mmCIF file as gemmi writes it, N, C-alpha and C atoms, coordinates in Angstrom:
data_model
loop_
_atom_site.group_PDB
_atom_site.id
_atom_site.type_symbol
_atom_site.label_atom_id
_atom_site.label_alt_id
_atom_site.label_comp_id
_atom_site.label_asym_id
_atom_site.label_entity_id
_atom_site.label_seq_id
_atom_site.pdbx_PDB_ins_code
_atom_site.Cartn_x
_atom_site.Cartn_y
_atom_site.Cartn_z
_atom_site.occupancy
_atom_site.B_iso_or_equiv
_atom_site.pdbx_formal_charge
_atom_site.auth_seq_id
_atom_site.auth_asym_id
_atom_site.pdbx_PDB_model_num
ATOM 1 N N . MET Axp A 1 ? 81.584 -62.344 20.657 1 0 ? 1 A 1
ATOM 2 C CA . MET Axp A 1 ? 80.783 -61.406 21.398 1 0 ? 1 A 1
ATOM 3 C C . MET Axp A 1 ? 81.399 -59.958 21.346 1 0 ? 1 A 1
ATOM 4 N N . GLU Axp A 2 ? 82.729 -59.901 21.484 1 0 ? 2 A 1
ATOM 5 C CA . GLU Axp A 2 ? 83.391 -58.594 21.416 1 0 ? 2 A 1
ATOM 6 C C . GLU Axp A 2 ? 83.257 -57.972 20.033 1 0 ? 2 A 1
ATOM 7 N N . ALA Axp A 3 ? 83.338 -58.786 18.998 1 0 ? 3 A 1
ATOM 8 C CA . ALA Axp A 3 ? 83.231 -58.289 17.59 1 0 ? 3 A 1
ATOM 9 C C . ALA Axp A 3 ? 81.805 -57.723 17.362 1 0 ? 3 A 1
ATOM 10 N N . GLU Axp A 4 ? 80.811 -58.429 17.935 1 0 ? 4 A 1
ATOM 11 C CA . GLU Axp A 4 ? 79.437 -57.936 17.79 1 0 ? 4 A 1
ATOM 12 C C . GLU Axp A 4 ? 79.264 -56.632 18.483 1 0 ? 4 A 1
ATOM 13 N N . ARG Axp A 5 ? 79.871 -56.472 19.672 1 0 ? 5 A 1
ATOM 14 C CA . ARG Axp A 5 ? 79.764 -55.232 20.399 1 0 ? 5 A 1
ATOM 15 C C . ARG Axp A 5 ? 80.466 -54.052 19.607 1 0 ? 5 A 1
ATOM 16 N N . GLU Axp A 6 ? 81.613 -54.305 19.055 1 0 ? 6 A 1
ATOM 17 C CA . GLU Axp A 6 ? 82.298 -53.343 18.255 1 0 ? 6 A 1
ATOM 18 C C . GLU Axp A 6 ? 81.494 -52.917 17.027 1 0 ? 6 A 1
ATOM 19 N N . ARG Axp A 7 ? 80.843 -53.888 16.375 1 0 ? 7 A 1
ATOM 20 C CA . ARG Axp A 7 ? 79.973 -53.592 15.217 1 0 ? 7 A 1
ATOM 21 C C . ARG Axp A 7 ? 78.832 -52.732 15.618 1 0 ? 7 A 1
ATOM 22 N N . ILE Axp A 8 ? 78.167 -53.029 16.788 1 0 ? 8 A 1
ATOM 23 C CA . ILE Axp A 8 ? 77.068 -52.195 17.3 1 0 ? 8 A 1
ATOM 24 C C . ILE Axp A 8 ? 77.57 -50.798 17.59 1 0 ? 8 A 1
ATOM 25 N N . LEU Axp A 9 ? 78.706 -50.662 18.235 1 0 ? 9 A 1
ATOM 26 C CA . LEU Axp A 9 ? 79.208 -49.353 18.524 1 0 ? 9 A 1
ATOM 27 C C . LEU Axp A 9 ? 79.54 -48.58 17.256 1 0 ? 9 A 1
ATOM 28 N N . ALA Axp A 10 ? 80.145 -49.259 16.224 1 0 ? 10 A 1
ATOM 29 C CA . ALA Axp A 10 ? 80.418 -48.609 14.984 1 0 ? 10 A 1
ATOM 30 C C . ALA Axp A 10 ? 79.108 -48.116 14.313 1 0 ? 10 A 1
ATOM 31 N N . ASP Axp A 11 ? 78.094 -48.963 14.347 1 0 ? 11 A 1
ATOM 32 C CA . ASP Axp A 11 ? 76.834 -48.602 13.805 1 0 ? 11 A 1
ATOM 33 C C . ASP Axp A 11 ? 76.229 -47.381 14.55 1 0 ? 11 A 1
ATOM 34 N N . ALA Axp A 12 ? 76.328 -47.407 15.847 1 0 ? 12 A 1
ATOM 35 C CA . ALA Axp A 12 ? 75.799 -46.28 16.664 1 0 ? 12 A 1
ATOM 36 C C . ALA Axp A 12 ? 76.543 -45.036 16.288 1 0 ? 12 A 1
ATOM 37 N N . ARG Axp A 13 ? 77.867 -45.082 16.13 1 0 ? 13 A 1
ATOM 38 C CA . ARG Axp A 13 ? 78.627 -43.9 15.733 1 0 ? 13 A 1
ATOM 39 C C . ARG Axp A 13 ? 78.215 -43.367 14.369 1 0 ? 13 A 1
ATOM 40 N N . SER Axp A 14 ? 77.968 -44.288 13.445 1 0 ? 14 A 1
ATOM 41 C CA . SER Axp A 14 ? 77.538 -43.899 12.1 1 0 ? 14 A 1
ATOM 42 C C . SER Axp A 14 ? 76.176 -43.205 12.169 1 0 ? 14 A 1
ATOM 43 N N . VAL Axp A 15 ? 75.29 -43.776 12.938 1 0 ? 15 A 1
ATOM 44 C CA . VAL Axp A 15 ? 73.931 -43.12 13.098 1 0 ? 15 A 1
ATOM 45 C C . VAL Axp A 15 ? 74.076 -41.743 13.73 1 0 ? 15 A 1
ATOM 46 N N . ARG Axp A 16 ? 74.966 -41.672 14.738 1 0 ? 16 A 1
ATOM 47 C CA . ARG Axp A 16 ? 75.132 -40.343 15.42 1 0 ? 16 A 1
ATOM 48 C C . ARG Axp A 16 ? 75.655 -39.285 14.417 1 0 ? 16 A 1
ATOM 49 N N . GLU Axp A 17 ? 76.646 -39.736 13.61 1 0 ? 17 A 1
ATOM 50 C CA . GLU Axp A 17 ? 77.2 -38.759 12.651 1 0 ? 17 A 1
ATOM 51 C C . GLU Axp A 17 ? 76.148 -38.395 11.584 1 0 ? 17 A 1
ATOM 52 N N . ALA Axp A 18 ? 75.365 -39.351 11.138 1 0 ? 18 A 1
ATOM 53 C CA . ALA Axp A 18 ? 74.28 -39.082 10.17 1 0 ? 18 A 1
ATOM 54 C C . ALA Axp A 18 ? 73.251 -38.149 10.776 1 0 ? 18 A 1
ATOM 55 N N . MET Axp A 19 ? 72.915 -38.278 11.988 1 0 ? 19 A 1
ATOM 56 C CA . MET Axp A 19 ? 71.999 -37.393 12.672 1 0 ? 19 A 1
ATOM 57 C C . MET Axp A 19 ? 72.581 -36.01 12.778 1 0 ? 19 A 1
ATOM 58 N N . ARG Axp A 20 ? 73.847 -35.906 13.117 1 0 ? 20 A 1
ATOM 59 C CA . ARG Axp A 20 ? 74.484 -34.552 13.166 1 0 ? 20 A 1
ATOM 60 C C . ARG Axp A 20 ? 74.465 -33.89 11.831 1 0 ? 20 A 1
ATOM 61 N N . ARG Axp A 21 ? 74.721 -34.608 10.776 1 0 ? 21 A 1
ATOM 62 C CA . ARG Axp A 21 ? 74.68 -34.058 9.432 1 0 ? 21 A 1
ATOM 63 C C . ARG Axp A 21 ? 73.262 -33.601 9.098 1 0 ? 21 A 1
ATOM 64 N N . LEU Axp A 22 ? 72.314 -34.424 9.455 1 0 ? 22 A 1
ATOM 65 C CA . LEU Axp A 22 ? 70.881 -34.105 9.209 1 0 ? 22 A 1
ATOM 66 C C . LEU Axp A 22 ? 70.486 -32.764 9.919 1 0 ? 22 A 1
ATOM 67 N N . VAL Axp A 23 ? 70.917 -32.671 11.164 1 0 ? 23 A 1
ATOM 68 C CA . VAL Axp A 23 ? 70.658 -31.447 11.943 1 0 ? 23 A 1
ATOM 69 C C . VAL Axp A 23 ? 71.322 -30.226 11.319 1 0 ? 23 A 1
ATOM 70 N N . ARG Axp A 24 ? 72.555 -30.377 10.852 1 0 ? 24 A 1
ATOM 71 C CA . ARG Axp A 24 ? 73.291 -29.314 10.21 1 0 ? 24 A 1
ATOM 72 C C . ARG Axp A 24 ? 72.568 -28.93 8.894 1 0 ? 24 A 1
ATOM 73 N N . TYR Axp A 25 ? 72.163 -29.933 8.131 1 0 ? 25 A 1
ATOM 74 C CA . TYR Axp A 25 ? 71.46 -29.608 6.848 1 0 ? 25 A 1
ATOM 75 C C . TYR Axp A 25 ? 70.158 -28.91 7.135 1 0 ? 25 A 1
ATOM 76 N N . ALA Axp A 26 ? 69.407 -29.352 8.149 1 0 ? 26 A 1
ATOM 77 C CA . ALA Axp A 26 ? 68.16 -28.696 8.51 1 0 ? 26 A 1
ATOM 78 C C . ALA Axp A 26 ? 68.37 -27.248 8.898 1 0 ? 26 A 1
ATOM 79 N N . SER Axp A 27 ? 69.449 -27.053 9.722 1 0 ? 27 A 1
ATOM 80 C CA . SER Axp A 27 ? 69.76 -25.738 10.14 1 0 ? 27 A 1
ATOM 81 C C . SER Axp A 27 ? 70.123 -24.808 9.007 1 0 ? 27 A 1
ATOM 82 N N . ASP Axp A 28 ? 70.901 -25.282 8.065 1 0 ? 28 A 1
ATOM 83 C CA . ASP Axp A 28 ? 71.292 -24.57 6.897 1 0 ? 28 A 1
ATOM 84 C C . ASP Axp A 28 ? 70.036 -24.214 6.058 1 0 ? 28 A 1
ATOM 85 N N . ALA Axp A 29 ? 69.201 -25.167 5.862 1 0 ? 29 A 1
ATOM 86 C CA . ALA Axp A 29 ? 67.944 -24.991 5.103 1 0 ? 29 A 1
ATOM 87 C C . ALA Axp A 29 ? 67.088 -23.933 5.759 1 0 ? 29 A 1
ATOM 88 N N . THR Axp A 30 ? 66.995 -23.959 7.096 1 0 ? 30 A 1
ATOM 89 C CA . THR Axp A 30 ? 66.158 -23.011 7.847 1 0 ? 30 A 1
ATOM 90 C C . THR Axp A 30 ? 66.75 -21.542 7.612 1 0 ? 30 A 1
ATOM 91 N N . GLU Axp A 31 ? 68.064 -21.429 7.65 1 0 ? 31 A 1
ATOM 92 C CA . GLU Axp A 31 ? 68.688 -20.138 7.435 1 0 ? 31 A 1
ATOM 93 C C . GLU Axp A 31 ? 68.338 -19.648 6.018 1 0 ? 31 A 1
ATOM 94 N N . LYS Axp A 32 ? 68.389 -20.511 5.008 1 0 ? 32 A 1
ATOM 95 C CA . LYS Axp A 32 ? 68.109 -20.124 3.658 1 0 ? 32 A 1
ATOM 96 C C . LYS Axp A 32 ? 66.648 -19.673 3.536 1 0 ? 32 A 1
ATOM 97 N N . VAL Axp A 33 ? 65.781 -20.41 4.189 1 0 ? 33 A 1
ATOM 98 C CA . VAL Axp A 33 ? 64.328 -19.994 4.165 1 0 ? 33 A 1
ATOM 99 C C . VAL Axp A 33 ? 64.146 -18.667 4.775 1 0 ? 33 A 1
ATOM 100 N N . ASP Axp A 34 ? 64.808 -18.469 5.96 1 0 ? 34 A 1
ATOM 101 C CA . ASP Axp A 34 ? 64.692 -17.144 6.674 1 0 ? 34 A 1
ATOM 102 C C . ASP Axp A 34 ? 65.2 -16.073 5.769 1 0 ? 34 A 1
ATOM 103 N N . GLU Axp A 35 ? 66.304 -16.275 5.079 1 0 ? 35 A 1
ATOM 104 C CA . GLU Axp A 35 ? 66.849 -15.236 4.128 1 0 ? 35 A 1
ATOM 105 C C . GLU Axp A 35 ? 65.841 -14.974 3.027 1 0 ? 35 A 1
ATOM 106 N N . ARG Axp A 36 ? 65.226 -15.969 2.453 1 0 ? 36 A 1
ATOM 107 C CA . ARG Axp A 36 ? 64.256 -15.787 1.421 1 0 ? 36 A 1
ATOM 108 C C . ARG Axp A 36 ? 63.044 -15.051 1.896 1 0 ? 36 A 1
ATOM 109 N N . ILE Axp A 37 ? 62.566 -15.376 3.109 1 0 ? 37 A 1
ATOM 110 C CA . ILE Axp A 37 ? 61.451 -14.648 3.684 1 0 ? 37 A 1
ATOM 111 C C . ILE Axp A 37 ? 61.717 -13.174 3.889 1 0 ? 37 A 1
ATOM 112 N N . GLU Axp A 38 ? 62.915 -12.952 4.374 1 0 ? 38 A 1
ATOM 113 C CA . GLU Axp A 38 ? 63.357 -11.555 4.607 1 0 ? 38 A 1
ATOM 114 C C . GLU Axp A 38 ? 63.469 -10.854 3.28 1 0 ? 38 A 1
ATOM 115 N N . ALA Axp A 39 ? 64.011 -11.474 2.227 1 0 ? 39 A 1
ATOM 116 C CA . ALA Axp A 39 ? 64.128 -10.851 0.947 1 0 ? 39 A 1
ATOM 117 C C . ALA Axp A 39 ? 62.737 -10.514 0.365 1 0 ? 39 A 1
ATOM 118 N N . VAL Axp A 40 ? 61.808 -11.497 0.501 1 0 ? 40 A 1
ATOM 119 C CA . VAL Axp A 40 ? 60.466 -11.258 -0.033 1 0 ? 40 A 1
ATOM 120 C C . VAL Axp A 40 ? 59.817 -10.108 0.753 1 0 ? 40 A 1
ATOM 121 N N . GLY Axp A 41 ? 59.99 -10.06 2.055 1 0 ? 41 A 1
ATOM 122 C CA . GLY Axp A 41 ? 59.425 -8.965 2.834 1 0 ? 41 A 1
ATOM 123 C C . GLY Axp A 41 ? 60.005 -7.62 2.406 1 0 ? 41 A 1
ATOM 124 N N . LEU Axp A 42 ? 61.338 -7.557 2.201 1 0 ? 42 A 1
ATOM 125 C CA . LEU Axp A 42 ? 61.953 -6.339 1.753 1 0 ? 42 A 1
ATOM 126 C C . LEU Axp A 42 ? 61.545 -5.89 0.376 1 0 ? 42 A 1
ATOM 127 N N . ARG Axp A 43 ? 61.372 -6.905 -0.448 1 0 ? 43 A 1
ATOM 128 C CA . ARG Axp A 43 ? 60.932 -6.622 -1.84 1 0 ? 43 A 1
ATOM 129 C C . ARG Axp A 43 ? 59.543 -6.017 -1.789 1 0 ? 43 A 1
ATOM 130 N N . GLY Axp A 44 ? 58.658 -6.604 -0.993 1 0 ? 44 A 1
ATOM 131 C CA . GLY Axp A 44 ? 57.308 -6.099 -0.858 1 0 ? 44 A 1
ATOM 132 C C . GLY Axp A 44 ? 57.298 -4.669 -0.283 1 0 ? 44 A 1
ATOM 133 N N . ALA Axp A 45 ? 58.12 -4.417 0.683 1 0 ? 45 A 1
ATOM 134 C CA . ALA Axp A 45 ? 58.176 -3.083 1.262 1 0 ? 45 A 1
ATOM 135 C C . ALA Axp A 45 ? 58.684 -2.093 0.242 1 0 ? 45 A 1
ATOM 136 N N . LEU Axp A 46 ? 59.671 -2.452 -0.523 1 0 ? 46 A 1
ATOM 137 C CA . LEU Axp A 46 ? 60.234 -1.568 -1.563 1 0 ? 46 A 1
ATOM 138 C C . LEU Axp A 46 ? 59.156 -1.283 -2.617 1 0 ? 46 A 1
ATOM 139 N N . GLU Axp A 47 ? 58.416 -2.303 -3.046 1 0 ? 47 A 1
ATOM 140 C CA . GLU Axp A 47 ? 57.316 -2.098 -3.97 1 0 ? 47 A 1
ATOM 141 C C . GLU Axp A 47 ? 56.259 -1.066 -3.445 1 0 ? 47 A 1
ATOM 142 N N . ARG Axp A 48 ? 55.931 -1.23 -2.18 1 0 ? 48 A 1
ATOM 143 C CA . ARG Axp A 48 ? 54.972 -0.312 -1.557 1 0 ? 48 A 1
ATOM 144 C C . ARG Axp A 48 ? 55.52 1.136 -1.518 1 0 ? 48 A 1
ATOM 145 N N . VAL Axp A 49 ? 56.784 1.242 -1.19 1 0 ? 49 A 1
ATOM 146 C CA . VAL Axp A 49 ? 57.406 2.617 -1.157 1 0 ? 49 A 1
ATOM 147 C C . VAL Axp A 49 ? 57.435 3.196 -2.544 1 0 ? 49 A 1
ATOM 148 N N . GLN Axp A 50 ? 57.746 2.418 -3.541 1 0 ? 50 A 1
ATOM 149 C CA . GLN Axp A 50 ? 57.752 2.888 -4.91 1 0 ? 50 A 1
ATOM 150 C C . GLN Axp A 50 ? 56.346 3.347 -5.351 1 0 ? 50 A 1
ATOM 151 N N . ALA Axp A 51 ? 55.351 2.547 -4.97 1 0 ? 51 A 1
ATOM 152 C CA . ALA Axp A 51 ? 53.956 2.906 -5.341 1 0 ? 51 A 1
ATOM 153 C C . ALA Axp A 51 ? 53.552 4.188 -4.667 1 0 ? 51 A 1
ATOM 154 N N . LEU Axp A 52 ? 53.884 4.342 -3.376 1 0 ? 52 A 1
ATOM 155 C CA . LEU Axp A 52 ? 53.516 5.537 -2.652 1 0 ? 52 A 1
ATOM 156 C C . LEU Axp A 52 ? 54.28 6.756 -3.217 1 0 ? 52 A 1
ATOM 157 N N . SER Axp A 53 ? 55.539 6.548 -3.603 1 0 ? 53 A 1
ATOM 158 C CA . SER Axp A 53 ? 56.341 7.631 -4.22 1 0 ? 53 A 1
ATOM 159 C C . SER Axp A 53 ? 55.697 8.127 -5.527 1 0 ? 53 A 1
ATOM 160 N N . LEU Axp A 54 ? 55.224 7.176 -6.336 1 0 ? 54 A 1
ATOM 161 C CA . LEU Axp A 54 ? 54.566 7.537 -7.582 1 0 ? 54 A 1
ATOM 162 C C . LEU Axp A 54 ? 53.291 8.28 -7.281 1 0 ? 54 A 1
ATOM 163 N N . GLU Axp A 55 ? 52.524 7.796 -6.296 1 0 ? 55 A 1
ATOM 164 C CA . GLU Axp A 55 ? 51.27 8.436 -5.95 1 0 ? 55 A 1
ATOM 165 C C . GLU Axp A 55 ? 51.481 9.888 -5.433 1 0 ? 55 A 1
ATOM 166 N N . VAL Axp A 56 ? 52.463 10.04 -4.568 1 0 ? 56 A 1
ATOM 167 C CA . VAL Axp A 56 ? 52.799 11.367 -4.048 1 0 ? 56 A 1
ATOM 168 C C . VAL Axp A 56 ? 53.249 12.273 -5.178 1 0 ? 56 A 1
ATOM 169 N N . SER Axp A 57 ? 54.1 11.724 -6.055 1 0 ? 57 A 1
ATOM 170 C CA . SER Axp A 57 ? 54.575 12.539 -7.194 1 0 ? 57 A 1
ATOM 171 C C . SER Axp A 57 ? 53.463 12.993 -8.067 1 0 ? 57 A 1
ATOM 172 N N . GLU Axp A 58 ? 52.504 12.097 -8.323 1 0 ? 58 A 1
ATOM 173 C CA . GLU Axp A 58 ? 51.34 12.521 -9.15 1 0 ? 58 A 1
ATOM 174 C C . GLU Axp A 58 ? 50.497 13.523 -8.463 1 0 ? 58 A 1
ATOM 175 N N . GLU Axp A 59 ? 50.28 13.383 -7.172 1 0 ? 59 A 1
ATOM 176 C CA . GLU Axp A 59 ? 49.506 14.371 -6.428 1 0 ? 59 A 1
ATOM 177 C C . GLU Axp A 59 ? 50.196 15.715 -6.365 1 0 ? 59 A 1
ATOM 178 N N . LEU Axp A 60 ? 51.538 15.67 -6.253 1 0 ? 60 A 1
ATOM 179 C CA . LEU Axp A 60 ? 52.296 16.969 -6.255 1 0 ? 60 A 1
ATOM 180 C C . LEU Axp A 60 ? 52.197 17.629 -7.577 1 0 ? 60 A 1
ATOM 181 N N . ASP Axp A 61 ? 52.3 16.846 -8.676 1 0 ? 61 A 1
ATOM 182 C CA . ASP Axp A 61 ? 52.145 17.422 -10.03 1 0 ? 61 A 1
ATOM 183 C C . ASP Axp A 61 ? 50.821 18.059 -10.155 1 0 ? 61 A 1
ATOM 184 N N . ALA Axp A 62 ? 49.719 17.36 -9.744 1 0 ? 62 A 1
ATOM 185 C CA . ALA Axp A 62 ? 48.398 17.886 -9.867 1 0 ? 62 A 1
ATOM 186 C C . ALA Axp A 62 ? 48.286 19.207 -9.05 1 0 ? 62 A 1
ATOM 187 N N . TYR Axp A 63 ? 48.828 19.23 -7.871 1 0 ? 63 A 1
ATOM 188 C CA . TYR Axp A 63 ? 48.762 20.404 -7.015 1 0 ? 63 A 1
ATOM 189 C C . TYR Axp A 63 ? 49.46 21.56 -7.681 1 0 ? 63 A 1
ATOM 190 N N . GLN Axp A 64 ? 50.655 21.29 -8.214 1 0 ? 64 A 1
ATOM 191 C CA . GLN Axp A 64 ? 51.429 22.373 -8.87 1 0 ? 64 A 1
ATOM 192 C C . GLN Axp A 64 ? 50.733 22.846 -10.108 1 0 ? 64 A 1
ATOM 193 N N . ASN Axp A 65 ? 50.105 21.971 -10.881 1 0 ? 65 A 1
ATOM 194 C CA . ASN Axp A 65 ? 49.385 22.401 -12.071 1 0 ? 65 A 1
ATOM 195 C C . ASN Axp A 65 ? 48.182 23.18 -11.706 1 0 ? 65 A 1
ATOM 196 N N . LYS Axp A 66 ? 47.523 22.842 -10.631 1 0 ? 66 A 1
ATOM 197 C CA . LYS Axp A 66 ? 46.342 23.56 -10.179 1 0 ? 66 A 1
ATOM 198 C C . LYS Axp A 66 ? 46.726 24.998 -9.764 1 0 ? 66 A 1
ATOM 199 N N . HIS Axp A 67 ? 47.847 25.157 -9.069 1 0 ? 67 A 1
ATOM 200 C CA . HIS Axp A 67 ? 48.197 26.458 -8.501 1 0 ? 67 A 1
ATOM 201 C C . HIS Axp A 67 ? 49.17 27.226 -9.396 1 0 ? 67 A 1
ATOM 202 N N . ALA Axp A 68 ? 49.5 26.665 -10.528 1 0 ? 68 A 1
ATOM 203 C CA . ALA Axp A 68 ? 50.386 27.363 -11.495 1 0 ? 68 A 1
ATOM 204 C C . ALA Axp A 68 ? 49.645 28.384 -12.317 1 0 ? 68 A 1
ATOM 205 N N . SER Axp A 69 ? 48.358 28.208 -12.441 1 0 ? 69 A 1
ATOM 206 C CA . SER Axp A 69 ? 47.544 29.095 -13.268 1 0 ? 69 A 1
ATOM 207 C C . SER Axp A 69 ? 47.37 30.401 -12.687 1 0 ? 69 A 1
């Protein structure tokens, strides 16, 4: 009877440790996903800024060419 109880407790401890690892892995994965989402958002923002910069530069060139004459 005592051996059976010890085996059950050992199994319960193993399950508890496995669940803790699973939670830790899920937490790590969530952080990685958050980092990727942030990187994608920043990349998109940078691309928009670059496009606007090019647009403004072209408009400035056109303005200067128009008024240089």
